[in-house]
N, CA, C and O atoms as CSV, one atom per row, in Angstrom:
chain,resi,resn,atom,element,x,y,z
A,1,UNK,N,N,0.828,-1.195,0.000
A,1,UNK,CA,C,0.000,0.000,0.000
A,1,UNK,C,C,0.867,1.251,0.000
A,1,UNK,O,O,0.610,2.191,-0.752
A,2,UNK,N,N,1.901,1.261,0.850
A,2,UNK,CA,C,2.745,2.451,0.946
A,2,UNK,C,C,3.582,2.613,-0.311
A,2,UNK,O,O,3.870,3.737,-0.724
A,3,UNK,N,N,3.973,1.504,-0.922
A,3,UNK,CA,C,4.697,1.609,-2.194
A,3,UNK,C,C,3.815,2.253,-3.256
A,3,UNK,O,O,4.269,3.078,-4.049
A,4,UNK,N,N,2.542,1.857,-3.255
A,4,UNK,CA,C,1.605,2.422,-4.216
A,4,UNK,C,C,1.436,3.920,-3.986
A,4,UNK,O,O,1.396,4.693,-4.943
A,5,UNK,N,N,1.336,4.332,-2.729
A,5,UNK,CA,C,1.200,5.763,-2.425
A,5,UNK,C,C,2.437,6.526,-2.885
A,5,UNK,O,O,2.323,7.619,-3.441
A,6,UNK,N,N,3.614,5.957,-2.657
A,6,UNK,CA,C,4.852,6.604,-3.098
A,6,UNK,C,C,4.886,6.692,-4.623
A,6,UNK,O,O,5.277,7.714,-5.185
A,7,UNK,N,N,4.473,5.613,-5.283
A,7,UNK,CA,C,4.446,5.598,-6.746
A,7,UNK,C,C,3.515,6.698,-7.258
A,7,UNK,O,O,3.861,7.421,-8.193
A,8,UNK,N,N,2.336,6.824,-6.645
A,8,UNK,CA,C,1.358,7.806,-7.103
A,8,UNK,C,C,1.846,9.231,-6.882
A,8,UNK,O,O,1.586,10.109,-7.705
A,9,UNK,N,N,2.553,9.470,-5.777
A,9,UNK,CA,C,3.060,10.822,-5.510
A,9,UNK,C,C,4.072,11.250,-6.562
A,9,UNK,O,O,4.167,12.433,-6.888
A,10,UNK,N,N,4.821,10.305,-7.089
A,10,UNK,CA,C,5.866,10.628,-8.055
A,10,UNK,C,C,5.362,10.695,-9.490
A,10,UNK,O,O,6.146,10.956,-10.403
A,11,UNK,N,N,4.083,10.469,-9.706
A,11,UNK,CA,C,3.515,10.532,-11.048
A,11,UNK,C,C,2.612,11.754,-11.133
A,11,UNK,O,O,1.660,11.879,-10.363
A,12,UNK,N,N,2.898,12.639,-12.046
A,12,UNK,CA,C,2.127,13.874,-12.172
A,12,UNK,C,C,0.699,13.551,-12.603
A,12,UNK,O,O,0.471,13.136,-13.740
A,13,UNK,N,N,-0.255,13.738,-11.705
A,13,UNK,CA,C,-1.661,13.534,-12.017
A,13,UNK,C,C,-2.127,12.097,-11.969
A,13,UNK,O,O,-3.323,11.853,-12.122
A,14,UNK,N,N,-1.252,11.138,-11.764
A,14,UNK,CA,C,-1.653,9.729,-11.762
A,14,UNK,C,C,-2.595,9.425,-10.606
A,14,UNK,O,O,-3.528,8.635,-10.751
A,15,UNK,N,N,-2.351,10.046,-9.465
A,15,UNK,CA,C,-3.182,9.777,-8.294
A,15,UNK,C,C,-4.613,10.263,-8.537
A,15,UNK,O,O,-5.567,9.566,-8.193
A,16,UNK,N,N,-4.766,11.433,-9.117
A,16,UNK,CA,C,-6.094,11.983,-9.368
A,16,UNK,C,C,-6.836,11.191,-10.437
A,16,UNK,O,O,-8.057,11.052,-10.368
A,17,UNK,N,N,-6.113,10.672,-11.424
A,17,UNK,CA,C,-6.744,9.928,-12.512
A,17,UNK,C,C,-7.087,8.497,-12.112
A,17,UNK,O,O,-7.835,7.824,-12.821
A,18,UNK,N,N,-6.556,8.028,-11.000
A,18,UNK,CA,C,-6.849,6.673,-10.567
A,18,UNK,C,C,-6.009,5.629,-11.262
A,18,UNK,O,O,-6.352,4.447,-11.237
A,19,UNK,N,N,-4.929,6.030,-11.875
A,19,UNK,CA,C,-4.065,5.092,-12.576
A,19,UNK,C,C,-3.143,4.442,-11.551
A,19,UNK,O,O,-2.417,5.133,-10.836
A,20,UNK,N,N,-3.173,3.127,-11.480
A,20,UNK,CA,C,-2.304,2.403,-10.551
A,20,UNK,C,C,-1.530,1.346,-11.319
A,20,UNK,O,O,-2.007,0.842,-12.335
A,21,UNK,N,N,-0.358,1.009,-10.849
A,21,UNK,CA,C,0.416,-0.034,-11.523
A,21,UNK,C,C,-0.215,-1.401,-11.274
A,21,UNK,O,O,-1.100,-1.543,-10.430
A,22,UNK,N,N,0.243,-2.386,-12.005
A,22,UNK,CA,C,-0.210,-3.752,-11.763
A,22,UNK,C,C,0.172,-4.152,-10.346
A,22,UNK,O,O,1.227,-3.769,-9.842
A,23,UNK,N,N,-0.691,-4.919,-9.720
A,23,UNK,CA,C,-0.464,-5.339,-8.343
A,23,UNK,C,C,-0.181,-6.830,-8.304
A,23,UNK,O,O,-0.868,-7.620,-8.951
A,24,UNK,N,N,0.830,-7.207,-7.544
A,24,UNK,CA,C,1.131,-8.624,-7.372
A,24,UNK,C,C,0.192,-9.177,-6.309
A,24,UNK,O,O,0.160,-8.692,-5.179
A,25,UNK,N,N,-0.568,-10.195,-6.685
A,25,UNK,CA,C,-1.536,-10.792,-5.774
A,25,UNK,C,C,-0.824,-11.786,-4.869
A,25,UNK,O,O,-0.111,-12.671,-5.343
A,26,UNK,N,N,-1.020,-11.635,-3.570
A,26,UNK,CA,C,-0.396,-12.524,-2.589
A,26,UNK,C,C,-1.303,-13.722,-2.347
A,26,UNK,O,O,-1.959,-13.810,-1.309
A,27,UNK,N,N,-1.342,-14.643,-3.303
A,27,UNK,CA,C,-2.161,-15.841,-3.190
A,27,UNK,C,C,-1.260,-17.057,-3.317
A,27,UNK,O,O,-0.642,-17.250,-4.364
A,28,UNK,N,N,-1.167,-17.890,-2.272
A,28,UNK,CA,C,-0.282,-19.053,-2.346
A,28,UNK,C,C,-0.688,-20.041,-3.437
A,28,UNK,O,O,0.151,-20.804,-3.915
A,29,UNK,N,N,-1.956,-20.042,-3.837
A,29,UNK,CA,C,-2.416,-20.959,-4.875
A,29,UNK,C,C,-2.038,-20.474,-6.273
A,29,UNK,O,O,-1.941,-21.276,-7.201
A,30,UNK,N,N,-1.824,-19.166,-6.428
A,30,UNK,CA,C,-1.449,-18.598,-7.722
A,30,UNK,C,C,-0.274,-17.644,-7.531
A,30,UNK,O,O,-0.455,-16.432,-7.641
A,31,UNK,N,N,0.924,-18.153,-7.247
A,31,UNK,CA,C,2.061,-17.257,-6.994
A,31,UNK,C,C,2.442,-16.453,-8.235
A,31,UNK,O,O,2.440,-16.968,-9.353
A,32,UNK,N,N,2.765,-15.191,-8.015
A,32,UNK,CA,C,3.221,-14.329,-9.103
A,32,UNK,C,C,2.127,-13.775,-9.992
A,32,UNK,O,O,2.431,-13.159,-11.014
A,33,UNK,N,N,0.867,-13.969,-9.642
A,33,UNK,CA,C,-0.232,-13.458,-10.447
A,33,UNK,C,C,-0.333,-11.946,-10.278
A,33,UNK,O,O,-0.179,-11.425,-9.174
A,34,UNK,N,N,-0.595,-11.245,-11.387
A,34,UNK,CA,C,-0.729,-9.787,-11.350
A,34,UNK,C,C,-2.182,-9.381,-11.554
A,34,UNK,O,O,-2.893,-9.967,-12.371
A,35,UNK,N,N,-2.611,-8.384,-10.813
A,35,UNK,CA,C,-3.926,-7.776,-11.010
A,35,UNK,C,C,-3.737,-6.635,-11.999
A,35,UNK,O,O,-3.015,-5.678,-11.721
A,36,UNK,N,N,-4.386,-6.738,-13.152
A,36,UNK,CA,C,-4.222,-5.745,-14.216
A,36,UNK,C,C,-5.436,-4.822,-14.342
A,36,UNK,O,O,-5.277,-3.613,-14.512
A,37,UNK,N,N,-6.640,-5.377,-14.260
A,37,UNK,CA,C,-7.842,-4.564,-14.459
A,37,UNK,C,C,-8.244,-3.884,-13.155
A,37,UNK,O,O,-7.766,-4.243,-12.079
A,38,UNK,N,N,-9.122,-2.907,-13.267
A,38,UNK,CA,C,-9.616,-2.195,-12.086
A,38,UNK,C,C,-10.324,-3.175,-11.151
A,38,UNK,O,O,-10.151,-3.108,-9.934
A,39,UNK,N,N,-11.122,-4.088,-11.718
A,39,UNK,CA,C,-11.846,-5.060,-10.905
A,39,UNK,C,C,-10.883,-5.982,-10.163
A,39,UNK,O,O,-11.079,-6.263,-8.981
A,40,UNK,N,N,-9.842,-6.453,-10.852
A,40,UNK,CA,C,-8.855,-7.327,-10.217
A,40,UNK,C,C,-8.111,-6.588,-9.106
A,40,UNK,O,O,-7.845,-7.160,-8.049
A,41,UNK,N,N,-7.779,-5.337,-9.339
A,41,UNK,CA,C,-7.076,-4.545,-8.326
A,41,UNK,C,C,-7.975,-4.305,-7.115
A,41,UNK,O,O,-7.521,-4.385,-5.974
A,42,UNK,N,N,-9.253,-4.010,-7.368
A,42,UNK,CA,C,-10.195,-3.807,-6.264
A,42,UNK,C,C,-10.319,-5.082,-5.437
A,42,UNK,O,O,-10.347,-5.027,-4.207
A,43,UNK,N,N,-10.393,-6.224,-6.105
A,43,UNK,CA,C,-10.481,-7.502,-5.394
A,43,UNK,C,C,-9.202,-7.781,-4.609
A,43,UNK,O,O,-9.260,-8.296,-3.493
A,44,UNK,N,N,-8.046,-7.443,-5.186
A,44,UNK,CA,C,-6.770,-7.638,-4.492
A,44,UNK,C,C,-6.715,-6.785,-3.226
A,44,UNK,O,O,-6.280,-7.263,-2.178
A,45,UNK,N,N,-7.149,-5.534,-3.315
A,45,UNK,CA,C,-7.177,-4.666,-2.134
A,45,UNK,C,C,-8.179,-5.189,-1.101
A,45,UNK,O,O,-7.901,-5.182,0.098
A,46,UNK,N,N,-9.355,-5.644,-1.575
A,46,UNK,CA,C,-10.375,-6.148,-0.654
A,46,UNK,C,C,-9.868,-7.357,0.124
A,46,UNK,O,O,-10.031,-7.424,1.343
A,47,UNK,N,N,-9.257,-8.306,-0.566
A,47,UNK,CA,C,-8.776,-9.502,0.126
A,47,UNK,C,C,-7.578,-9.198,1.025
A,47,UNK,O,O,-7.394,-9.856,2.049
A,48,UNK,N,N,-6.761,-8.206,0.651
A,48,UNK,CA,C,-5.590,-7.872,1.467
A,48,UNK,C,C,-5.979,-7.106,2.732
A,48,UNK,O,O,-5.434,-7.361,3.806
A,49,UNK,N,N,-6.916,-6.172,2.608
A,49,UNK,CA,C,-7.251,-5.315,3.738
A,49,UNK,C,C,-8.480,-5.769,4.521
A,49,UNK,O,O,-8.663,-5.359,5.667
A,50,UNK,N,N,-9.327,-6.610,3.919
A,50,UNK,CA,C,-10.533,-7.090,4.592
A,50,UNK,C,C,-10.651,-8.603,4.442
A,50,UNK,O,O,-11.597,-9.088,3.821
A,51,UNK,N,N,-9.703,-9.357,5.005
A,51,UNK,CA,C,-9.777,-10.818,4.883
A,51,UNK,C,C,-10.975,-11.364,5.661
A,51,UNK,O,O,-11.507,-10.710,6.557
A,52,UNK,N,N,-11.383,-12.582,5.292
A,52,UNK,CA,C,-12.489,-13.202,6.014
A,52,UNK,C,C,-12.043,-13.467,7.450
A,52,UNK,O,O,-10.945,-13.975,7.677
A,53,UNK,N,N,-12.890,-13.124,8.415
A,53,UNK,CA,C,-12.510,-13.361,9.812
A,53,UNK,C,C,-12.526,-14.857,10.119
A,53,UNK,O,O,-13.246,-15.618,9.472
A,54,UNK,N,N,-11.738,-15.277,11.100
A,54,UNK,CA,C,-11.758,-16.691,11.469
A,54,UNK,C,C,-13.101,-17.038,12.105
A,54,UNK,O,O,-13.793,-16.155,12.612
A,55,UNK,N,N,-13.470,-18.312,12.080
A,55,UNK,CA,C,-14.744,-18.683,12.709
A,55,UNK,C,C,-14.726,-18.368,14.206
A,55,UNK,O,O,-13.703,-18.513,14.874
A,56,UNK,N,N,-15.858,-17.941,14.704
A,56,UNK,CA,C,-15.963,-17.585,16.122
A,56,UNK,C,C,-15.958,-18.844,16.982
A,56,UNK,O,O,-16.516,-19.873,16.600
A,57,UNK,N,N,-15.328,-18.750,18.132
A,57,UNK,CA,C,-15.322,-19.843,19.100
A,57,UNK,C,C,-16.541,-19.667,20.001
A,57,UNK,O,O,-16.556,-18.801,20.876
A,58,UNK,N,N,-17.550,-20.487,19.784
A,58,UNK,CA,C,-18.788,-20.381,20.547
A,58,UNK,C,C,-18.895,-21.445,21.631
A,58,UNK,O,O,-19.972,-21.664,22.186
A,59,UNK,N,N,-17.793,-22.100,21.930
A,59,UNK,CA,C,-17.832,-23.187,22.907
A,59,UNK,C,C,-18.212,-22.701,24.303
A,59,UNK,O,O,-18.716,-23.488,25.105
A,60,UNK,N,N,-17.987,-21.444,24.608
A,60,UNK,CA,C,-18.319,-20.936,25.940
A,60,UNK,C,C,-19.781,-20.519,26.068
A,60,UNK,O,O,-20.197,-20.096,27.146
A,61,UNK,N,N,-20.570,-20.625,25.004
A,61,UNK,CA,C,-21.974,-20.224,25.070
A,61,UNK,C,C,-22.910,-21.392,25.343
A,61,UNK,O,O,-24.101,-21.184,25.579
A,62,UNK,N,N,-22.393,-22.622,25.315
A,62,UNK,CA,C,-23.250,-23.795,25.506
A,62,UNK,C,C,-23.917,-23.813,26.878
A,62,UNK,O,O,-25.097,-24.146,26.980
A,63,UNK,N,N,-23.203,-23.469,27.910
A,63,UNK,CA,C,-23.745,-23.571,29.268
A,63,UNK,C,C,-24.211,-22.221,29.826
A,63,UNK,O,O,-24.463,-22.105,31.025
A,64,UNK,N,N,-24.325,-21.218,28.980
A,64,UNK,CA,C,-24.726,-19.894,29.461
A,64,UNK,C,C,-26.215,-19.892,29.790
A,64,UNK,O,O,-27.027,-20.414,29.027
A,65,UNK,N,N,-26.566,-19.308,30.917
A,65,UNK,CA,C,-27.965,-19.189,31.316
A,65,UNK,C,C,-28.445,-17.771,31.005
A,65,UNK,O,O,-27.971,-16.794,31.584
A,66,UNK,N,N,-29.381,-17.690,30.090
A,66,UNK,CA,C,-29.907,-16.391,29.689
A,66,UNK,C,C,-30.976,-15.935,30.680
A,66,UNK,O,O,-31.729,-16.766,31.188
A,67,UNK,N,N,-31.060,-14.627,30.968
A,67,UNK,CA,C,-32.097,-14.133,31.886
A,67,UNK,C,C,-33.475,-14.217,31.228
A,67,UNK,O,O,-33.595,-14.387,30.015
A,68,UNK,N,N,-34.505,-14.095,32.059
A,68,UNK,CA,C,-35.868,-14.123,31.540
A,68,UNK,C,C,-36.077,-12.974,30.557
A,68,UNK,O,O,-35.549,-11.877,30.737
A,69,UNK,N,N,-36.850,-13.248,29.530
A,69,UNK,CA,C,-37.148,-12.225,28.533
A,69,UNK,C,C,-38.054,-11.164,29.151
A,69,UNK,O,O,-38.978,-11.482,29.899
A,70,UNK,N,N,-37.782,-9.911,28.833
A,70,UNK,CA,C,-38.583,-8.798,29.343
A,70,UNK,C,C,-39.804,-8.635,28.446
A,70,UNK,O,O,-39.689,-8.575,27.222
A,71,UNK,N,N,-40.953,-8.565,29.063
A,71,UNK,CA,C,-42.194,-8.388,28.311
A,71,UNK,C,C,-42.444,-6.893,28.089
A,71,UNK,O,O,-42.368,-6.098,29.025
A,72,UNK,N,N,-42.737,-6.529,26.864
A,72,UNK,CA,C,-43.054,-5.148,26.516
A,72,UNK,C,C,-44.497,-5.081,26.039
A,72,UNK,O,O,-44.951,-5.976,25.327
A,73,UNK,N,N,-45.225,-4.036,26.418
A,73,UNK,CA,C,-46.601,-3.913,25.921
A,73,UNK,C,C,-46.590,-3.610,24.423
A,73,UNK,O,O,-45.652,-3.012,23.894
A,74,UNK,N,N,-47.654,-4.039,23.765
A,74,UNK,CA,C,-47.770,-3.800,22.323
A,74,UNK,C,C,-47.903,-2.299,22.059
A,74,UNK,O,O,-48.527,-1.576,22.834
A,75,UNK,N,N,-47.318,-1.849,20.974
A,75,UNK,CA,C,-47.380,-0.440,20.583
A,75,UNK,C,C,-48.467,-0.301,19.528
A,75,UNK,O,O,-48.488,-1.047,18.548
A,76,UNK,N,N,-49.360,0.642,19.726
A,76,UNK,CA,C,-50.453,0.845,18.776
A,76,UNK,C,C,-50.052,1.868,17.717
A,76,UNK,O,O,-49.105,2.633,17.898
A,77,UNK,N,N,-50.784,1.867,16.619
A,77,UNK,CA,C,-50.532,2.828,15.545
A,77,UNK,C,C,-50.760,4.250,16.048
A,77,UNK,O,O,-50.055,5.175,15.644
A,78,UNK,N,N,-51.741,4.423,16.927
A,78,UNK,CA,C,-52.023,5.754,17.480
A,78,UNK,C,C,-50.825,6.276,18.279
A,78,UNK,O,O,-50.479,7.453,18.179
A,79,UNK,N,N,-50.196,5.409,19.065
A,79,UNK,CA,C,-49.035,5.818,19.855
A,79,UNK,C,C,-47.879,6.235,18.952
A,79,UNK,O,O,-47.134,7.157,19.281
A,80,UNK,N,N,-47.732,5.572,17.840
A,80,UNK,CA,C,-46.666,5.921,16.898
A,80,UNK,C,C,-46.933,7.289,16.279
A,80,UNK,O,O,-46.012,8.088,16.108
A,81,UNK,N,N,-48.195,7.558,15.942
A,81,UNK,CA,C,-48.543,8.837,15.326
A,81,UNK,C,C,-48.367,9.995,16.304
A,81,UNK,O,O,-48.039,11.110,15.899
A,82,UNK,N,N,-48.582,9.733,17.575
A,82,UNK,CA,C,-48.458,10.802,18.570
A,82,UNK,C,C,-47.010,11.116,18.760
A,82,UNK,O,O,-46.667,11.990,19.556
Protein backbone atom coordinates (compact mmCIF):
# COMPACT_ATOMS: atom_id res chain seq x y z
CA UNK A 1 0.00 0.00 0.00
CA UNK A 2 2.75 2.45 0.95
CA UNK A 3 4.70 1.61 -2.19
CA UNK A 4 1.61 2.42 -4.22
CA UNK A 5 1.20 5.76 -2.43
CA UNK A 6 4.85 6.60 -3.10
CA UNK A 7 4.45 5.60 -6.75
CA UNK A 8 1.36 7.81 -7.10
CA UNK A 9 3.06 10.82 -5.51
CA UNK A 10 5.87 10.63 -8.05
CA UNK A 11 3.51 10.53 -11.05
CA UNK A 12 2.13 13.87 -12.17
CA UNK A 13 -1.66 13.53 -12.02
CA UNK A 14 -1.65 9.73 -11.76
CA UNK A 15 -3.18 9.78 -8.29
CA UNK A 16 -6.09 11.98 -9.37
CA UNK A 17 -6.74 9.93 -12.51
CA UNK A 18 -6.85 6.67 -10.57
CA UNK A 19 -4.06 5.09 -12.58
CA UNK A 20 -2.30 2.40 -10.55
CA UNK A 21 0.42 -0.03 -11.52
CA UNK A 22 -0.21 -3.75 -11.76
CA UNK A 23 -0.46 -5.34 -8.34
CA UNK A 24 1.13 -8.62 -7.37
CA UNK A 25 -1.54 -10.79 -5.77
CA UNK A 26 -0.40 -12.52 -2.59
CA UNK A 27 -2.16 -15.84 -3.19
CA UNK A 28 -0.28 -19.05 -2.35
CA UNK A 29 -2.42 -20.96 -4.88
CA UNK A 30 -1.45 -18.60 -7.72
CA UNK A 31 2.06 -17.26 -6.99
CA UNK A 32 3.22 -14.33 -9.10
CA UNK A 33 -0.23 -13.46 -10.45
CA UNK A 34 -0.73 -9.79 -11.35
CA UNK A 35 -3.93 -7.78 -11.01
CA UNK A 36 -4.22 -5.74 -14.22
CA UNK A 37 -7.84 -4.56 -14.46
CA UNK A 38 -9.62 -2.19 -12.09
CA UNK A 39 -11.85 -5.06 -10.90
CA UNK A 40 -8.85 -7.33 -10.22
CA UNK A 41 -7.08 -4.54 -8.33
CA UNK A 42 -10.19 -3.81 -6.26
CA UNK A 43 -10.48 -7.50 -5.39
CA UNK A 44 -6.77 -7.64 -4.49
CA UNK A 45 -7.18 -4.67 -2.13
CA UNK A 46 -10.38 -6.15 -0.65
CA UNK A 47 -8.78 -9.50 0.13
CA UNK A 48 -5.59 -7.87 1.47
CA UNK A 49 -7.25 -5.32 3.74
CA UNK A 50 -10.53 -7.09 4.59
CA UNK A 51 -9.78 -10.82 4.88
CA UNK A 52 -12.49 -13.20 6.01
CA UNK A 53 -12.51 -13.36 9.81
CA UNK A 54 -11.76 -16.69 11.47
CA UNK A 55 -14.74 -18.68 12.71
CA UNK A 56 -15.96 -17.59 16.12
CA UNK A 57 -15.32 -19.84 19.10
CA UNK A 58 -18.79 -20.38 20.55
CA UNK A 59 -17.83 -23.19 22.91
CA UNK A 60 -18.32 -20.94 25.94
CA UNK A 61 -21.97 -20.22 25.07
CA UNK A 62 -23.25 -23.79 25.51
CA UNK A 63 -23.75 -23.57 29.27
CA UNK A 64 -24.73 -19.89 29.46
CA UNK A 65 -27.96 -19.19 31.32
CA UNK A 66 -29.91 -16.39 29.69
CA UNK A 67 -32.10 -14.13 31.89
CA UNK A 68 -35.87 -14.12 31.54
CA UNK A 69 -37.15 -12.23 28.53
CA UNK A 70 -38.58 -8.80 29.34
CA UNK A 71 -42.19 -8.39 28.31
CA UNK A 72 -43.05 -5.15 26.52
CA UNK A 73 -46.60 -3.91 25.92
CA UNK A 74 -47.77 -3.80 22.32
CA UNK A 75 -47.38 -0.44 20.58
CA UNK A 76 -50.45 0.84 18.78
CA UNK A 77 -50.53 2.83 15.54
CA UNK A 78 -52.02 5.75 17.48
CA UNK A 79 -49.03 5.82 19.85
CA UNK A 80 -46.67 5.92 16.90
CA UNK A 81 -48.54 8.84 15.33
CA UNK A 82 -48.46 10.80 18.57
